PDB file of N, H, CA, C and O in Angstrom:
ATOM      1  N   MET A   1      39.900   9.016  86.666  1.00  0.00           N
ATOM      2  CA  MET A   1      40.315   8.595  85.536  1.00  0.00           C
ATOM      3  C   MET A   1      40.831   7.062  85.535  1.00  0.00           C
ATOM      4  O   MET A   1      40.569   6.328  84.582  1.00  0.00           O
ATOM      5  N   LYS A   2      41.577   6.612  86.650  1.00  0.00           N
ATOM      6  H   LYS A   2      41.789   7.208  87.425  1.00  0.00           H
ATOM      7  CA  LYS A   2      42.164   5.396  86.658  1.00  0.00           C
ATOM      8  C   LYS A   2      41.070   4.343  86.850  1.00  0.00           C
ATOM      9  O   LYS A   2      41.275   3.153  86.610  1.00  0.00           O
ATOM     10  N   ALA A   3      39.834   4.846  87.317  1.00  0.00           N
ATOM     11  H   ALA A   3      39.667   5.812  87.512  1.00  0.00           H
ATOM     12  CA  ALA A   3      38.790   3.922  87.624  1.00  0.00           C
ATOM     13  C   ALA A   3      38.123   3.645  85.967  1.00  0.00           C
ATOM     14  O   ALA A   3      37.801   2.512  85.610  1.00  0.00           O
ATOM     15  N   ILE A   4      38.010   4.646  85.223  1.00  0.00           N
ATOM     16  H   ILE A   4      38.272   5.566  85.513  1.00  0.00           H
ATOM     17  CA  ILE A   4      37.485   4.607  83.691  1.00  0.00           C
ATOM     18  C   ILE A   4      38.618   3.722  83.055  1.00  0.00           C
ATOM     19  O   ILE A   4      38.207   2.805  82.345  1.00  0.00           O
ATOM     20  N   ALA A   5      40.163   3.866  83.216  1.00  0.00           N
ATOM     21  H   ALA A   5      40.497   4.611  83.794  1.00  0.00           H
ATOM     22  CA  ALA A   5      40.918   2.985  82.385  1.00  0.00           C
ATOM     23  C   ALA A   5      40.833   1.611  82.873  1.00  0.00           C
ATOM     24  O   ALA A   5      40.917   0.638  82.124  1.00  0.00           O
ATOM     25  N   ASP A   6      40.674   1.547  84.058  1.00  0.00           N
ATOM     26  H   ASP A   6      40.606   2.337  84.666  1.00  0.00           H
ATOM     27  CA  ASP A   6      40.855   0.042  84.650  1.00  0.00           C
ATOM     28  C   ASP A   6      39.646  -0.706  84.364  1.00  0.00           C
ATOM     29  O   ASP A   6      39.748  -1.927  84.246  1.00  0.00           O
ATOM     30  N   GLY A   7      38.388  -0.085  84.221  1.00  0.00           N
ATOM     31  H   GLY A   7      38.305   0.907  84.317  1.00  0.00           H
ATOM     32  CA  GLY A   7      37.339  -0.549  83.785  1.00  0.00           C
ATOM     33  C   GLY A   7      37.499  -1.054  82.357  1.00  0.00           C
ATOM     34  O   GLY A   7      37.353  -2.233  82.034  1.00  0.00           O
ATOM     35  N   ILE A   8      37.818  -0.040  81.518  1.00  0.00           N
ATOM     36  H   ILE A   8      37.936   0.917  81.781  1.00  0.00           H
ATOM     37  CA  ILE A   8      37.963  -0.677  80.107  1.00  0.00           C
ATOM     38  C   ILE A   8      39.123  -1.830  80.031  1.00  0.00           C
ATOM     39  O   ILE A   8      38.960  -2.857  79.372  1.00  0.00           O
ATOM     40  N   ARG A   9      40.024  -1.617  80.596  1.00  0.00           N
ATOM     41  H   ARG A   9      40.156  -0.783  81.131  1.00  0.00           H
ATOM     42  CA  ARG A   9      41.091  -2.947  80.805  1.00  0.00           C
ATOM     43  C   ARG A   9      40.368  -4.313  81.078  1.00  0.00           C
ATOM     44  O   ARG A   9      40.442  -5.300  80.346  1.00  0.00           O
ATOM     45  N   LYS A  10      39.778  -4.231  82.049  1.00  0.00           N
ATOM     46  H   LYS A  10      39.719  -3.429  82.644  1.00  0.00           H
ATOM     47  CA  LYS A  10      39.254  -5.227  82.718  1.00  0.00           C
ATOM     48  C   LYS A  10      37.739  -5.834  81.806  1.00  0.00           C
ATOM     49  O   LYS A  10      37.312  -6.989  81.777  1.00  0.00           O
ATOM     50  N   GLY A  11      37.292  -4.862  81.270  1.00  0.00           N
ATOM     51  H   GLY A  11      37.638  -3.925  81.293  1.00  0.00           H
ATOM     52  CA  GLY A  11      36.080  -5.423  80.493  1.00  0.00           C
ATOM     53  C   GLY A  11      36.369  -5.573  78.911  1.00  0.00           C
ATOM     54  O   GLY A  11      35.448  -5.566  78.094  1.00  0.00           O
ATOM     55  N   THR A  12      37.932  -5.732  78.494  1.00  0.00           N
ATOM     56  H   THR A  12      38.680  -5.738  79.158  1.00  0.00           H
ATOM     57  CA  THR A  12      38.174  -5.979  77.338  1.00  0.00           C
ATOM     58  C   THR A  12      38.928  -7.345  77.254  1.00  0.00           C
ATOM     59  O   THR A  12      39.723  -7.627  78.151  1.00  0.00           O
ATOM     60  N   ASP A  13      38.724  -8.165  76.266  1.00  0.00           N
ATOM     61  H   ASP A  13      38.078  -7.936  75.537  1.00  0.00           H
ATOM     62  CA  ASP A  13      39.258  -9.624  76.337  1.00  0.00           C
ATOM     63  C   ASP A  13      40.827  -9.537  76.084  1.00  0.00           C
ATOM     64  O   ASP A  13      41.647 -10.189  76.729  1.00  0.00           O
ATOM     65  N   SER A  14      41.163  -8.570  74.976  1.00  0.00           N
ATOM     66  H   SER A  14      40.496  -8.040  74.452  1.00  0.00           H
ATOM     67  CA  SER A  14      42.534  -8.344  74.520  1.00  0.00           C
ATOM     68  C   SER A  14      43.186  -7.342  75.527  1.00  0.00           C
ATOM     69  O   SER A  14      42.590  -6.555  76.263  1.00  0.00           O
ATOM     70  N   LYS A  15      44.516  -7.530  75.411  1.00  0.00           N
ATOM     71  H   LYS A  15      45.001  -8.169  74.813  1.00  0.00           H
ATOM     72  CA  LYS A  15      45.264  -6.760  76.362  1.00  0.00           C
ATOM     73  C   LYS A  15      45.807  -5.574  75.557  1.00  0.00           C
ATOM     74  O   LYS A  15      46.216  -5.677  74.400  1.00  0.00           O
ATOM     75  N   ALA A  16      45.777  -4.498  76.233  1.00  0.00           N
ATOM     76  H   ALA A  16      45.444  -4.415  77.172  1.00  0.00           H
ATOM     77  CA  ALA A  16      46.414  -3.127  75.341  1.00  0.00           C
ATOM     78  C   ALA A  16      47.595  -3.528  74.896  1.00  0.00           C
ATOM     79  O   ALA A  16      48.371  -4.212  75.564  1.00  0.00           O
ATOM     80  N   TRP A  17      47.851  -3.042  73.488  1.00  0.00           N
ATOM     81  H   TRP A  17      47.222  -2.487  72.945  1.00  0.00           H
ATOM     82  CA  TRP A  17      49.383  -3.304  73.233  1.00  0.00           C
ATOM     83  C   TRP A  17      50.088  -2.089  73.835  1.00  0.00           C
ATOM     84  O   TRP A  17      51.298  -2.315  73.843  1.00  0.00           O
ATOM     85  N   ARG A  18      49.843  -1.076  74.263  1.00  0.00           N
ATOM     86  H   ARG A  18      48.860  -0.893  74.256  1.00  0.00           H
ATOM     87  CA  ARG A  18      50.570  -0.042  74.784  1.00  0.00           C
ATOM     88  C   ARG A  18      49.769   0.932  75.829  1.00  0.00           C
ATOM     89  O   ARG A  18      48.616   1.275  75.565  1.00  0.00           O
ATOM     90  N   ILE A  19      50.255   1.253  76.718  1.00  0.00           N
ATOM     91  H   ILE A  19      51.192   0.975  76.932  1.00  0.00           H
ATOM     92  CA  ILE A  19      49.379   2.207  77.754  1.00  0.00           C
ATOM     93  C   ILE A  19      50.224   3.308  77.975  1.00  0.00           C
ATOM     94  O   ILE A  19      51.378   3.049  78.317  1.00  0.00           O
ATOM     95  N   GLU A  20      49.877   4.518  77.846  1.00  0.00           N
ATOM     96  H   GLU A  20      48.940   4.728  77.568  1.00  0.00           H
ATOM     97  CA  GLU A  20      50.678   5.671  78.146  1.00  0.00           C
ATOM     98  C   GLU A  20      49.889   6.792  79.251  1.00  0.00           C
ATOM     99  O   GLU A  20      48.695   7.067  79.135  1.00  0.00           O
ATOM    100  N   GLY A  21      50.526   7.207  80.022  1.00  0.00           N
ATOM    101  H   GLY A  21      51.496   6.984  80.116  1.00  0.00           H
ATOM    102  CA  GLY A  21      49.939   8.396  80.930  1.00  0.00           C
ATOM    103  C   GLY A  21      49.209   7.875  82.079  1.00  0.00           C
ATOM    104  O   GLY A  21      48.509   8.686  82.686  1.00  0.00           O
ATOM    105  N   TYR A  22      49.245   6.616  82.506  1.00  0.00           N
ATOM    106  H   TYR A  22      49.814   5.957  82.014  1.00  0.00           H
ATOM    107  CA  TYR A  22      48.611   5.824  83.553  1.00  0.00           C
ATOM    108  C   TYR A  22      49.072   6.304  84.818  1.00  0.00           C
ATOM    109  O   TYR A  22      48.342   6.293  85.809  1.00  0.00           O
ATOM    110  N   GLU A  23      50.362   6.765  84.835  1.00  0.00           N
ATOM    111  H   GLU A  23      50.956   6.773  84.030  1.00  0.00           H
ATOM    112  CA  GLU A  23      50.981   7.000  86.107  1.00  0.00           C
ATOM    113  C   GLU A  23      50.607   8.541  86.528  1.00  0.00           C
ATOM    114  O   GLU A  23      50.426   8.873  87.700  1.00  0.00           O
ATOM    115  N   GLN A  24      50.530   9.314  85.567  1.00  0.00           N
ATOM    116  H   GLN A  24      50.677   9.044  84.615  1.00  0.00           H
ATOM    117  CA  GLN A  24      50.255  10.712  85.780  1.00  0.00           C
ATOM    118  C   GLN A  24      48.777  11.099  85.679  1.00  0.00           C
ATOM    119  O   GLN A  24      48.410  12.111  86.276  1.00  0.00           O
ATOM    120  N   LEU A  25      48.024  10.480  85.073  1.00  0.00           N
ATOM    121  H   LEU A  25      48.322   9.658  84.588  1.00  0.00           H
ATOM    122  CA  LEU A  25      46.514  10.544  85.005  1.00  0.00           C
ATOM    123  C   LEU A  25      46.038  11.825  84.526  1.00  0.00           C
ATOM    124  O   LEU A  25      44.919  12.249  84.813  1.00  0.00           O
ATOM    125  N   ASN A  26      46.862  12.448  83.805  1.00  0.00           N
ATOM    126  H   ASN A  26      47.772  12.104  83.571  1.00  0.00           H
ATOM    127  CA  ASN A  26      46.267  13.517  82.889  1.00  0.00           C
ATOM    128  C   ASN A  26      45.547  13.220  81.458  1.00  0.00           C
ATOM    129  O   ASN A  26      44.519  13.689  80.970  1.00  0.00           O
ATOM    130  N   TRP A  27      46.348  12.399  81.043  1.00  0.00           N
ATOM    131  H   TRP A  27      47.183  12.018  81.439  1.00  0.00           H
ATOM    132  CA  TRP A  27      45.729  12.001  79.544  1.00  0.00           C
ATOM    133  C   TRP A  27      46.226  10.593  79.564  1.00  0.00           C
ATOM    134  O   TRP A  27      47.435  10.367  79.520  1.00  0.00           O
ATOM    135  N   VAL A  28      45.118   9.403  79.645  1.00  0.00           N
ATOM    136  H   VAL A  28      44.136   9.586  79.681  1.00  0.00           H
ATOM    137  CA  VAL A  28      45.475   8.165  79.398  1.00  0.00           C
ATOM    138  C   VAL A  28      45.388   7.617  78.109  1.00  0.00           C
ATOM    139  O   VAL A  28      44.314   7.812  77.542  1.00  0.00           O
ATOM    140  N   LEU A  29      46.146   7.055  77.571  1.00  0.00           N
ATOM    141  H   LEU A  29      47.019   6.896  78.032  1.00  0.00           H
ATOM    142  CA  LEU A  29      45.927   6.279  76.049  1.00  0.00           C
ATOM    143  C   LEU A  29      46.004   4.992  76.423  1.00  0.00           C
ATOM    144  O   LEU A  29      46.771   4.584  77.296  1.00  0.00           O
ATOM    145  N   LEU A  30      45.086   4.184  75.674  1.00  0.00           N
ATOM    146  H   LEU A  30      44.464   4.516  74.965  1.00  0.00           H
ATOM    147  CA  LEU A  30      44.945   2.829  75.764  1.00  0.00           C
ATOM    148  C   LEU A  30      44.959   2.206  74.238  1.00  0.00           C
ATOM    149  O   LEU A  30      43.932   2.356  73.576  1.00  0.00           O
ATOM    150  N   ASP A  31      45.859   1.649  73.767  1.00  0.00           N
ATOM    151  H   ASP A  31      46.693   1.527  74.306  1.00  0.00           H
ATOM    152  CA  ASP A  31      46.218   1.341  72.396  1.00  0.00           C
ATOM    153  C   ASP A  31      45.920  -0.115  72.292  1.00  0.00           C
ATOM    154  O   ASP A  31      46.628  -0.926  72.888  1.00  0.00           O
ATOM    155  N   TYR A  32      44.833  -0.510  71.513  1.00  0.00           N
ATOM    156  H   TYR A  32      44.258   0.149  71.029  1.00  0.00           H
ATOM    157  CA  TYR A  32      44.552  -1.742  71.163  1.00  0.00           C
ATOM    158  C   TYR A  32      44.787  -2.136  69.671  1.00  0.00           C
ATOM    159  O   TYR A  32      44.162  -3.062  69.155  1.00  0.00           O
ATOM    160  N   VAL A  33      45.681  -1.422  69.026  1.00  0.00           N
ATOM    161  H   VAL A  33      46.189  -0.670  69.445  1.00  0.00           H
ATOM    162  CA  VAL A  33      45.861  -1.380  67.595  1.00  0.00           C
ATOM    163  C   VAL A  33      44.802  -1.066  67.027  1.00  0.00           C
ATOM    164  O   VAL A  33      44.920   0.035  66.489  1.00  0.00           O
ATOM    165  N   ASP A  34      43.458  -1.680  66.842  1.00  0.00           N
ATOM    166  H   ASP A  34      43.361  -2.574  67.279  1.00  0.00           H
ATOM    167  CA  ASP A  34      42.601  -1.288  65.967  1.00  0.00           C
ATOM    168  C   ASP A  34      41.670   0.074  66.556  1.00  0.00           C
ATOM    169  O   ASP A  34      41.157   0.969  65.885  1.00  0.00           O
ATOM    170  N   VAL A  35      41.654  -0.105  67.962  1.00  0.00           N
ATOM    171  H   VAL A  35      42.071  -0.832  68.508  1.00  0.00           H
ATOM    172  CA  VAL A  35      41.088   0.894  68.704  1.00  0.00           C
ATOM    173  C   VAL A  35      42.203   1.774  69.602  1.00  0.00           C
ATOM    174  O   VAL A  35      43.102   1.172  70.188  1.00  0.00           O
ATOM    175  N   VAL A  36      42.100   3.092  69.665  1.00  0.00           N
ATOM    176  H   VAL A  36      41.370   3.581  69.188  1.00  0.00           H
ATOM    177  CA  VAL A  36      42.814   3.828  70.598  1.00  0.00           C
ATOM    178  C   VAL A  36      41.864   4.415  71.363  1.00  0.00           C
ATOM    179  O   VAL A  36      40.838   4.809  70.807  1.00  0.00           O
ATOM    180  N   VAL A  37      42.038   4.581  72.795  1.00  0.00           N
ATOM    181  H   VAL A  37      42.871   4.261  73.246  1.00  0.00           H
ATOM    182  CA  VAL A  37      41.062   5.166  73.787  1.00  0.00           C
ATOM    183  C   VAL A  37      42.012   6.138  74.393  1.00  0.00           C
ATOM    184  O   VAL A  37      43.120   5.858  74.852  1.00  0.00           O
ATOM    185  N   HIS A  38      41.459   7.299  74.344  1.00  0.00           N
ATOM    186  H   HIS A  38      40.559   7.526  73.971  1.00  0.00           H
ATOM    187  CA  HIS A  38      41.981   8.624  74.976  1.00  0.00           C
ATOM    188  C   HIS A  38      41.203   8.897  76.042  1.00  0.00           C
ATOM    189  O   HIS A  38      39.995   8.958  75.815  1.00  0.00           O
ATOM    190  N   ILE A  39      41.656   9.117  77.382  1.00  0.00           N
ATOM    191  H   ILE A  39      42.638   9.067  77.566  1.00  0.00           H
ATOM    192  CA  ILE A  39      40.741   9.449  78.506  1.00  0.00           C
ATOM    193  C   ILE A  39      41.630  10.808  78.856  1.00  0.00           C
ATOM    194  O   ILE A  39      42.860  10.797  78.838  1.00  0.00           O
ATOM    195  N   PHE A  40      40.843  11.971  79.173  1.00  0.00           N
ATOM    196  H   PHE A  40      39.843  11.980  79.188  1.00  0.00           H
ATOM    197  CA  PHE A  40      41.476  13.138  79.352  1.00  0.00           C
ATOM    198  C   PHE A  40      40.856  13.670  80.557  1.00  0.00           C
ATOM    199  O   PHE A  40      39.669  13.476  80.819  1.00  0.00           O
ATOM    200  N   LYS A  41      41.813  14.477  81.443  1.00  0.00           N
ATOM    201  H   LYS A  41      42.777  14.634  81.230  1.00  0.00           H
ATOM    202  CA  LYS A  41      41.317  15.464  82.368  1.00  0.00           C
ATOM    203  C   LYS A  41      40.530  16.615  81.626  1.00  0.00           C
ATOM    204  O   LYS A  41      40.849  16.619  80.437  1.00  0.00           O
ATOM    205  N   THR A  42      39.855  17.329  81.855  1.00  0.00           N
ATOM    206  H   THR A  42      39.596  17.326  82.820  1.00  0.00           H
ATOM    207  CA  THR A  42      39.021  18.385  81.047  1.00  0.00           C
ATOM    208  C   THR A  42      40.105  19.469  80.762  1.00  0.00           C
ATOM    209  O   THR A  42      40.085  19.879  79.601  1.00  0.00           O
ATOM    210  N   SER A  43      40.953  19.963  81.499  1.00  0.00           N
ATOM    211  H   SER A  43      40.969  19.629  82.441  1.00  0.00           H
ATOM    212  CA  SER A  43      41.956  20.764  81.065  1.00  0.00           C
ATOM    213  C   SER A  43      42.711  20.199  80.049  1.00  0.00           C
ATOM    214  O   SER A  43      42.879  20.867  79.029  1.00  0.00           O
ATOM    215  N   GLU A  44      43.223  19.033  80.141  1.00  0.00           N
ATOM    216  H   GLU A  44      43.086  18.490  80.970  1.00  0.00           H
ATOM    217  CA  GLU A  44      44.129  18.480  78.986  1.00  0.00           C
ATOM    218  C   GLU A  44      43.327  18.504  77.628  1.00  0.00           C
ATOM    219  O   GLU A  44      43.871  18.922  76.606  1.00  0.00           O
ATOM    220  N   ARG A  45      42.114  18.079  77.633  1.00  0.00           N
ATOM    221  H   ARG A  45      41.673  17.738  78.463  1.00  0.00           H
ATOM    222  CA  ARG A  45      41.089  18.159  76.703  1.00  0.00           C
ATOM    223  C   ARG A  45      40.867  19.366  75.812  1.00  0.00           C
ATOM    224  O   ARG A  45      40.931  19.334  74.583  1.00  0.00           O
ATOM    225  N   GLU A  46      40.616  20.369  76.507  1.00  0.00           N
ATOM    226  H   GLU A  46      40.563  20.395  77.505  1.00  0.00           H
ATOM    227  CA  GLU A  46      40.631  21.696  75.934  1.00  0.00           C
ATOM    228  C   GLU A  46      42.054  22.094  75.451  1.00  0.00           C
ATOM    229  O   GLU A  46      42.186  22.525  74.306  1.00  0.00           O
ATOM    230  N   TYR A  47      42.998  21.982  76.183  1.00  0.00           N
ATOM    231  H   TYR A  47      42.890  21.633  77.114  1.00  0.00           H
ATOM    232  CA  TYR A  47      44.321  22.181  75.632  1.00  0.00           C
ATOM    233  C   TYR A  47      44.560  21.706  74.402  1.00  0.00           C
ATOM    234  O   TYR A  47      44.872  22.531  73.544  1.00  0.00           O
ATOM    235  N   TYR A  48      44.463  20.185  74.008  1.00  0.00           N
ATOM    236  H   TYR A  48      44.209  19.514  74.704  1.00  0.00           H
ATOM    237  CA  TYR A  48      44.951  19.639  72.893  1.00  0.00           C
ATOM    238  C   TYR A  48      43.844  19.585  71.769  1.00  0.00           C
ATOM    239  O   TYR A  48      44.134  19.276  70.613  1.00  0.00           O
ATOM    240  N   GLN A  49      42.726  19.860  72.114  1.00  0.00           N
ATOM    241  H   GLN A  49      42.490  20.111  73.053  1.00  0.00           H
ATOM    242  CA  GLN A  49      41.513  19.939  71.284  1.00  0.00           C
ATOM    243  C   GLN A  49      41.847  18.841  69.925  1.00  0.00           C
ATOM    244  O   GLN A  49      42.125  19.194  68.779  1.00  0.00           O
ATOM    245  N   LEU A  50      41.736  17.551  70.396  1.00  0.00           N
ATOM    246  H   LEU A  50      41.510  17.264  71.327  1.00  0.00           H
ATOM    247  CA  LEU A  50      41.967  16.440  69.380  1.00  0.00           C
ATOM    248  C   LEU A  50      40.877  16.407  68.219  1.00  0.00           C
ATOM    249  O   LEU A  50      41.186  16.027  67.090  1.00  0.00           O
ATOM    250  N   GLU A  51      39.550  16.832  68.555  1.00  0.00           N
ATOM    251  H   GLU A  51      39.299  17.140  69.473  1.00  0.00           H
ATOM    252  CA  GLU A  51      38.655  16.978  68.010  1.00  0.00           C
ATOM    253  C   GLU A  51      38.751  17.888  66.528  1.00  0.00           C
ATOM    254  O   GLU A  51      38.060  17.578  65.557  1.00  0.00           O
ATOM    255  N   ARG A  52      39.590  18.907  66.514  1.00  0.00           N
ATOM    256  H   ARG A  52      40.151  19.160  67.302  1.00  0.00           H
ATOM    257  CA  ARG A  52      39.903  19.652  65.632  1.00  0.00           C
ATOM    258  C   ARG A  52      40.673  18.878  64.285  1.00  0.00           C
ATOM    259  O   ARG A  52      40.440  19.015  63.084  1.00  0.00           O
ATOM    260  N   LEU A  53      41.472  18.192  64.845  1.00  0.00           N
ATOM    261  H   LEU A  53      41.661  18.080  65.820  1.00  0.00           H
ATOM    262  CA  LEU A  53      42.331  16.999  63.896  1.00  0.00           C
ATOM    263  C   LEU A  53      41.584  16.409  63.277  1.00  0.00           C
ATOM    264  O   LEU A  53      42.030  16.016  62.199  1.00  0.00           O
ATOM    265  N   TRP A  54      40.107  16.041  63.606  1.00  0.00           N
ATOM    266  H   TRP A  54      39.745  16.360  64.481  1.00  0.00           H
ATOM    267  CA  TRP A  54      39.360  15.350  62.753  1.00  0.00           C
ATOM    268  C   TRP A  54      38.163  15.938  62.294  1.00  0.00           C
ATOM    269  O   TRP A  54      37.214  15.218  61.982  1.00  0.00           O
ATOM    270  N   ALA A  55      38.091  17.356  62.207  1.00  0.00           N
ATOM    271  H   ALA A  55      38.861  17.941  62.461  1.00  0.00           H
ATOM    272  CA  ALA A  55      37.081  18.007  62.146  1.00  0.00           C
ATOM    273  C   ALA A  55      36.323  17.829  60.464  1.00  0.00           C
ATOM    274  O   ALA A  55      35.126  17.958  60.208  1.00  0.00           O
ATOM    275  N   ASP A  56      37.319  17.538  59.593  1.00  0.00           N
ATOM    276  H   ASP A  56      38.291  17.433  59.801  1.00  0.00           H
ATOM    277  CA  ASP A  56      36.813  17.296  58.276  1.00  0.00           C
ATOM    278  C   ASP A  56      36.459  15.791  58.155  1.00  0.00           C
ATOM    279  O   ASP A  56      36.048  15.437  57.051  1.00  0.00           O
ATOM    280  N   ALA A  57      36.545  14.987  58.992  1.00  0.00           N
ATOM    281  H   ALA A  57      36.879  15.275  59.889  1.00  0.00           H
ATOM    282  CA  ALA A  57      36.297  13.577  58.758  1.00  0.00           C
ATOM    283  C   ALA A  57      34.700  13.188  58.712  1.00  0.00           C
ATOM    284  O   ALA A  57      33.904  13.864  59.363  1.00  0.00           O
ATOM    285  N   GLN A  58      34.351  12.298  58.079  1.00  0.00           N
ATOM    286  H   GLN A  58      34.998  11.748  57.551  1.00  0.00           H
ATOM    287  CA  GLN A  58      33.025  11.737  58.064  1.00  0.00           C
ATOM    288  C   GLN A  58      32.606  11.358  59.163  1.00  0.00           C
ATOM    289  O   GLN A  58      33.248  10.414  59.623  1.00  0.00           O
ATOM    290  N   LEU A  59      31.553  11.820  59.938  1.00  0.00           N
ATOM    291  H   LEU A  59      31.032  12.587  59.564  1.00  0.00           H
ATOM    292  CA  LEU A  59      31.025  11.399  61.033  1.00  0.00           C
ATOM    293  C   LEU A  59      30.032  10.300  60.946  1.00  0.00           C
ATOM    294  O   LEU A  59      29.118  10.397  60.127  1.00  0.00           O
ATOM    295  N   THR A  60      30.130   9.262  61.722  1.00  0.00           N
ATOM    296  H   THR A  60      30.872   9.183  62.388  1.00  0.00           H
ATOM    297  CA  THR A  60      29.284   7.990  61.650  1.00  0.00           C
ATOM    298  C   THR A  60      28.739   7.850  63.174  1.00  0.00           C
ATOM    299  O   THR A  60      29.606   7.713  64.038  1.00  0.00           O
ATOM    300  N   GLU A  61      27.563   7.870  63.526  1.00  0.00           N
ATOM    301  H   GLU A  61      26.859   7.982  62.825  1.00  0.00           H
ATOM    302  CA  GLU A  61      26.891   7.657  64.568  1.00  0.00           C
ATOM    303  C   GLU A  61      26.745   6.205  65.183  1.00  0.00           C
ATOM    304  O   GLU A  61      26.368   5.316  64.420  1.00  0.00           O
ATOM    305  N   TYR A  62      26.985   5.934  66.356  1.00  0.00           N
ATOM    306  H   TYR A  62      27.291   6.657  66.976  1.00  0.00           H
ATOM    307  CA  TYR A  62      26.423   4.683  66.593  1.00  0.00           C
ATOM    308  C   TYR A  62      25.649   4.761  67.848  1.00  0.00           C
ATOM    309  O   TYR A  62      25.955   5.488  68.794  1.00  0.00           O
ATOM    310  N   ASN A  63      24.589   3.940  67.800  1.00  0.00           N
ATOM    311  H   ASN A  63      24.341   3.350  67.032  1.00  0.00           H
ATOM    312  CA  ASN A  63      23.674   3.890  68.897  1.00  0.00           C
ATOM    313  C   ASN A  63      23.574   2.373  69.204  1.00  0.00           C
ATOM    314  O   ASN A  63      23.527   1.455  68.385  1.00  0.00           O
ATOM    315  N   ASP A  64      23.553   2.306  70.542  1.00  0.00           N
ATOM    316  H   ASP A  64      23.592   3.051  71.207  1.00  0.00           H
ATOM    317  CA  ASP A  64      23.626   0.980  71.517  1.00  0.00           C
ATOM    318  C   ASP A  64      22.211   0.226  71.500  1.00  0.00           C
ATOM    319  O   ASP A  64      22.048  -0.797  72.166  1.00  0.00           O
TER     320      ASP A  64
END
């Protein structure tokens, strides 16, 4: 998780406005104001089920 968070932080030109959970590494949140990155351990993701909060939102698929 730390490697993922560090990779995002180093690969992004702007600095995160706020970082949460970096010390505990169960759920890391990187807030870039327009984009918020959530990095979860599997157990945390299953417990919080954030996808259900957005279940009724329109899905837009992006391909690189």
